[in-house]
C-alpha positions as CSV (number, residue, x, y, z in Angstrom):
1,M,0.0,0.0,0.0
2,K,2.9,2.3,0.8
3,T,4.4,1.9,-2.7
4,Y,1.0,2.5,-4.3
5,M,0.7,5.8,-2.5
6,R,4.2,6.8,-3.5
7,V,3.4,6.0,-7.2
8,L,0.1,7.9,-6.9
9,R,1.9,10.9,-5.5
10,A,4.5,10.8,-8.2
11,V,1.8,10.7,-10.9
12,T,-0.1,13.5,-9.3
13,M,3.1,15.7,-9.2
14,L,3.8,14.9,-12.8
15,G,0.3,15.9,-13.8
16,Q,0.5,19.1,-11.8
17,F,3.9,19.9,-13.4
18,G,2.5,19.4,-16.9
19,F,-0.5,21.6,-16.1
20,T,1.9,24.3,-14.8
21,L,4.0,24.2,-17.9
22,I,1.2,24.1,-20.5
23,T,-1.6,26.4,-19.1
24,P,0.1,29.9,-19.2
25,P,1.2,29.8,-22.8
26,V,-2.1,28.4,-24.0
27,V,-4.2,30.8,-22.1
28,L,-2.1,33.8,-23.1
29,G,-2.1,32.6,-26.7
30,L,-5.9,32.5,-26.7
31,V,-6.1,35.9,-25.2
32,A,-3.7,37.2,-27.9
33,W,-5.7,35.5,-30.6
34,W,-8.8,37.2,-29.3
35,L,-7.1,40.6,-29.1
36,Q,-5.8,40.2,-32.7
37,S,-9.3,39.3,-34.1
38,R,-11.2,41.8,-32.0
39,F,-8.9,44.9,-32.4
40,N,-7.1,44.0,-35.6
41,L,-3.7,44.1,-34.0
42,G,-0.5,42.8,-35.5
43,S,1.2,39.5,-34.9
44,W,3.5,41.1,-32.3
45,V,0.7,40.6,-29.7
46,M,0.9,36.8,-30.2
47,L,4.7,36.8,-29.9
48,L,4.5,38.9,-26.8
49,A,1.8,36.7,-25.2
50,L,3.7,33.5,-25.9
51,L,6.9,34.9,-24.6
52,L,5.2,36.0,-21.4
53,G,3.5,32.6,-21.1
54,L,6.8,30.8,-21.4
55,L,8.4,33.0,-18.8
56,T,5.4,32.5,-16.5
57,S,5.5,28.8,-16.9
58,G,9.2,28.7,-16.2
59,A,8.8,30.7,-13.0
60,S,6.0,28.5,-11.9
61,A,8.0,25.3,-12.6
62,Y,10.9,26.7,-10.6
63,Q,8.6,27.4,-7.7
64,F,7.1,24.0,-8.0
65,F,10.5,22.3,-7.9
66,R,11.6,24.3,-4.9
67,R,8.4,23.4,-3.0
68,V,8.8,19.7,-3.8
69,L,12.5,19.7,-2.8
70,T,11.7,21.5,0.5
71,A,9.0,19.0,1.3
72,E,11.3,16.0,0.6
73,K,14.0,17.5,2.7
74,K,11.6,18.0,5.6
75,K,10.3,14.4,5.2
76,R,13.9,13.1,5.3
77,Q,14.7,15.1,8.4
78,A,11.6,13.8,10.1
79,D,12.5,10.2,9.3
80,E,16.1,10.5,10.7
81,P,16.6,9.6,14.3
82,P,17.4,12.6,16.5
83,E,21.0,13.2,17.3
84,K,22.3,12.6,20.9
85,P,22.7,15.8,22.8
86,V,26.2,16.9,23.6
87,V,27.0,16.4,27.3
88,F,29.9,18.1,29.0
89,Y,29.5,16.8,32.5
90,R,30.3,13.2,31.8
91,H,32.9,11.6,34.1
92,D,34.1,8.2,32.9
């Protein structure tokens, strides 16, 4: 059961990562397409929107990886046994 949950967590993270990468360029591309058709703007709007979407998805992916690495580090630290305290008054 533990491995099943680990696999499910990995698949969920992969799906969330894909959604994070794909959504901003697609949404901003659709907004740029609407702006072009509505206000008869040039193709520079699409280029700007896609560039902004790629930058946004890159920043989101970076934050996602940082969050995942921090969670894994905390999990590893919680699993480790606590260190023995330093005692200075020991007389052997």
